[in-house]
N, C-alpha and C positions, 0 to 999 in steps of 0.2 A: 801855401797855394791857394787853398779855397777862400781865402780873404780875396786874394788879388781876383779872383774868378767875378766876383760881383761887380769889379769895375769894366769887366769885358763888353763889349758890346752883346745885344740881346742875341744875335743869328750865332756867334761863338759859343754863347753860354748854352744855347738849346744844341748846338753841336757836340758840346761836352757832355750834355744830358743824355743824347742818345748813343753816345759810347758807352756812358756808364750803363743804361738800360743793356747795352748788349752783353756787357759784363756781368751783369746781374742776372740776366737770363742764362748766360752760361753757367755760371756757379749754382743756381737755383735749378734750373733744369726747366724752368717756366719762362715764357716770354710774356710781356704784358704790352699790348699796344698802346701806343701813344694816341691822343685824341685824333691827330692827323690821320694816322693808320686805320684807327676805326671807322671815321669818316669814309675814308679810302675804299675800306673792305665793304662797308655797306652800300657804296655807290656801284662797286663792282659787281655785287650780289643783286642789285637793283637791275643793272644792265643786264646781266644774266638772263634774269627772269624775262627781261623784255625781248631777249634773244638778240642783244646788240653786242658783238664781239668784235675784236679786232680782225682786219682782213688780213689775207695771206700777205700782202705787200706790207702791212704794219708790223706783223709778225717778223718777216723776214728782217725788216730795219731793226727791230728790238733784237733779233739775236746777232744782227752784225755788230751793233753798238756793244753788246754784252756777250762776245765771244767765248768770254773766259767761263762762263756757265754760272749757274747758280748753287750756293752752298747751303745747306741746313744743318745746324749743331743740334743735335738732339743726342739723349743719352741711348747707349747702346741697347739698354732693356726696353725702350720705347720703339725700336725699328719692328716694323712688320712687314717682312718680305712677300712679295705678291708679284705673280707673273703678268707683265703688261709691257707694251711696248714704251719707247722714251717719250715719242708723242703722246699716248694715252696719259702717261705719268705726268707730264709737263701740263697738260689740259685739266687734269685732275687738281693738281697743285695752285696752276694759277687761278682757277675759278673757287678756289677754297672748298673744293667737294661737290659745287653746285653742278658742275658738268660731269657726269659719270662717263667712263670710257665705253665706247660702243653703244649699241642699243639693244644687246640681248639682255632680256630681263633676268635669264637664267646665269649668265655672267656677271650681272650686277649683283643678283642675290647671293652669288658664290662669294664674290669680293666683299660684300657686307657682311656675311657670315663668317669668312676668315678675320675680317677686322674686329668683328664683335669677339670671336672666340679668344684672339690676342689680347684685347682689352680686359676680358674677363681673367684671362691667365695671370695678365699682369697686376690686376687687382687683388686676386687671391693668394695669400700665403700659402706656401706649401705646407703640407700637414704630414709628419710621418704617419706610416701605416705601420701596424705592429705586424711583427714576424710572427707565423705561426711555427710551434715548435711542437714537436710529436715526441 
């Protein structure tokens, strides 16, 4: 089969490569951006820094076209539960973390603290504590 792929048109080969990247990310738990995705993320971050965001009408059209929602596959151990509205969560995800929910500095600091605590907890192996015997 792999020999046949070499004779496919370039766009079909790229489509297969995208599917292979998705499978590898699911198996390894790590997603690697393609060059196109990396360029798009950088462009989006530059736009966010300029304050250039999609209008409400553009977002309404996006949600109309993609009414089935967005799905992210991550290992359960990497999930960090936080209390926020669906709108704030979507803003945070779509901005790659550049746009933080709300403008309350205490709320942002609390979210950052929770994320950092979860990150530290995930990185540190649990160590048994010796029991005291009297």
